[in-house]
N, C-alpha and C positions, 0 to 999 in steps of 0.2 A: 205752082210751087215746084221747085226742083228738089228731087231726092238725092241724098247723100249716098253715094255708092262706095262701099268699102270693099276692097279686093278680099277674096276668101283667103289669100296667103297671109294677109295681116291678122285676120281672125285666128288663124291657126298659130301664128307667131305669138299672139297675146295669150292664148290658152297654154301654150308651152311654157311661156314665162311664169304663169301662175302656178303651174305644176312644179317648176323647179324652185319657186320660192317656197312652196309648202314642204319640199323635201330637202331644203337647204338646212345646214346646222342651225341657222339663226331661228328657223321656225320649228326645229325638232323638239325643243323643250315643251312646247305647248301642244304638240300633235298627239294623236292617238294612234294605235296600231291600225293599219289598213288591211282590209280583207280582200284578197284577190281571188275571186271566184267566178270566172267567166262562164262556167257551166250552169250557174244558178242565177236567175234574175233577182230574186228576192230572198232575204234570209241567208243563213249559213247552215249547210248540212251538219247536223250535230255530231255525227259519228266520224270525226276526222282524226288522223293521227296527229301528234303534236309536231310542230315544225322541227326540222333537224338542223337547218342551217339558216334560219331567219333571224337569229339573235345578233345583236351588234354590241360593240364594246364602247363604253364611255369612260375615258381616263383609265383604261386597263381593266375595268370592272365589267362583267357581263350583265346586261340588262334584258328586259323583255323584248321580244321581237317587235319591230314596227310593221312588219308585213306578216300576216297570218295566212298561210295557204289553206285551202280546203280541199276535200276530196271530191272527185267528180261524181260518184255514186255512193249511196249509203253502204257501209261495210261494218263488219263486226270488228271494231278497232280495239277491243279489249279482250283478247284471247285469254284463255286460262293461265297461260304461262306469264301473262303480264301482271298477275296479282289482283286482278279485279274480275268480278263476275258480271257476265253481260247477258242481255236479251239478244235475240236474233239480229236485230239491226240498229240497236242503240246501246250506249254505254250506261252503266250505273256506277255509283261512286262507292258502293258497298264493298269493302275488302273481301277478297275471295279466299275462303277457307279450303283447305285440301279435302275436307269431308271426313267422315268417320267410317270405320269398317266394323260390321258386326259379324258374329260367327256363332253357329250353333250346330249340334250333331243330333242325328236321329237314327236309331234309338240311343238314349243315354240314360241308364247304363245299357250297353250293348252285350251281345252274347258271342263268345269266341267263334270265329269262323263265319259269322253272318255278315250281311251287307250293311255298310254304314254310309249315310249321306251327310256330308258336311256343307252347310250352306249359310248364306248371309247376303249383305248388300253393302254397296259403297254409297253413302249418302253424300251427295254434292249437289250444287246448284249452278247449272242444271245437271241432271243425271246424265252420265256419259256412258254410252254403249261401247263395247269393244275394249274396255280397260283390262289390261292384264292383271290377273289375280294369281298369286303364288301361294300354295299350301305348304306349310312347314310342320314337321312333327318331330317329337322327341320320344323315343321308345323307353319303356321302363328299363332302368339300368344304365341308360345313356346320359351323358352330360351336355350334349349339344344337339341342336335342331338341325334337321336335314330336309332338303326340299323333297316334297312327296308328290307334287302335281302342280299343273298350271292350266288355267282356263281363262275366259274373258267374261266380262259383265254383259247382261242383255240390255234391252232398251230401257229397262226400269232400273238399271244399276245393280241387278241381282246376280249372284253367281252360285254354282253348285258343283261339288265334287262327289262322284259316286264311287265308293271304294267297294270292290267286289268281294264276294265271299272268300274268306281265307286271308284277307289283307289285315284285318284287325283282330288279333288273337290275345293281346295283353293290354293293360292299362297304358295310356300314352297321353301326351299333351299336343294340342294343335294351336296354331295361329296362322293367319293369312296376311300378306302384305299386297298393297296395291297403290300405285300413284304416290309413293313415298309415305304411305299411311300403314300402320300396323294395327291389327285387331287385338283385343284382349286374348289372353291365353286360355284355352279351354282344356280342362282336365277330363279326359274320356275314361270312364270306369268300364271295364270289360269283365263279365262273368264267365267263368270257365264252364264247359259242358260237363256235367257230372252224371254218370249213369248208376243205376241200381237195379239189380235183377235178382229174383228169387221165386220160390214156390208160392202159389196163392193159397194152398191148403197144406196143413201140416198137423201131425198128432202131437199132443202134449208130450214133452220130454224127448221128442225125436229131433236129431240135429238136421238143420238145413243150411245150404250155402247161400250166403249173401255176397254178391260180387258186382263189379262195375269197372268203368274206365273213366278217366279224367282227361279232358283236352282243353287247352294244350297240356303237354306233359308236365307233370309235377312229381316226377320219379323221386322216391325217397321221402316224400312228405306224408304225414299222417292225415287220414280223413276220418270223420266222425259219423258213425251209424247211430241215428237217433230214433227213439220210439216215442210217440205222442201219448201223453197221459194227461187227460183232460185238456187244459189250455196250455200245458207245458210240454217241452221236448226233453227227453232224458237220454243221455249217451249210454248205449248198450255195447258198443265195440269201437275200438280204435285201430283199424288195420293200416298198415303202411303200404303206399304205392310202390309197386316193383319198378324195374328198369323200363317197362313199356307203359308205365303209368296205369297199370291195372292193380285191382285189389280183390281179395276174397277172404272170407272168414266164415267159420261154422258157428251157428248159434242155435240154442234150444229155448223154447218157451215153457215156462213152468205152469202156466194157467191157460185154461180154454177161453176162447173169446176171439174178438176181432182186434187185430193189431195193425197200426199204421206206422210205416217206417219211412225214413229218408236218410240220404247221405249228404253231409256237408263238407265242403272244402273250406277251411279257414282262410281268410283273406291274407294276402301277402303282398310283396312289391310288384308282382306281375298281375294278379287278378284280384278282383274284389270278392268278398265272401260269397260263395256259390253253393247252390243246393240242387239236388236231384228232384225229379218227380217223385211223388209218394208211391209206396208199394203197400197195398192192403193184403194182409195175410189172415186167413181164417184158421185159428188153432182149435183143433177138435179134441174132445176129451178122450 
């Protein structure tokens, strides 16, 4: 039996004609998009960017691409800026939210002149380290916020500002911003430092000096010297703070016994209501 020998050139020509027929306008209507992926033998790499120039026009209207390219290696094709959240090597369809910023201060209330720590976190998916966080504050008596510091988030998305002693002396408000997100506004209460000094022993009817200093300065304001009677506190003097925020007043006790005293600065726009440590006085007959 004689075998039919077909030249390879004819086979190549026949194959070319089939391909041209498939890509011709007549066969386009029933065709499906072709995937060109020479780097991959089977399947399509799932994390590929969308085609930028594979679309064609039919009667002036843009239709879906007939040729869908694919990327040679898996990549993170959905960066944060694209509006979708992604795993390391694959895309997910969940819309990406910018996250939320938390803020807290410690201690709160704080004491004038003491260190204060402002901290919180940027909750996002995934957590992003190195995000810039800006601290804003509005001091008592001001009407606008001003930048007070800047830091970056750690690997868990957390941040911290340490305000050294002397930086927080009066009531103020804080918030932070990061990655286009703003935290709630935190109202920081600050207690003034109120001092009270006097003798620990005195004779009935003898005058003794009760004095002290208030920081920050509240010059011209009245402070209250109170005596504890049972579970109540009773005001026994109302000295006014001098220009250096000092006060002093002479007082006599009419009865023998143990007396417990304190000085209170009423709250105002600058500081929360603040009190001194107690002073115990033994009044002898």
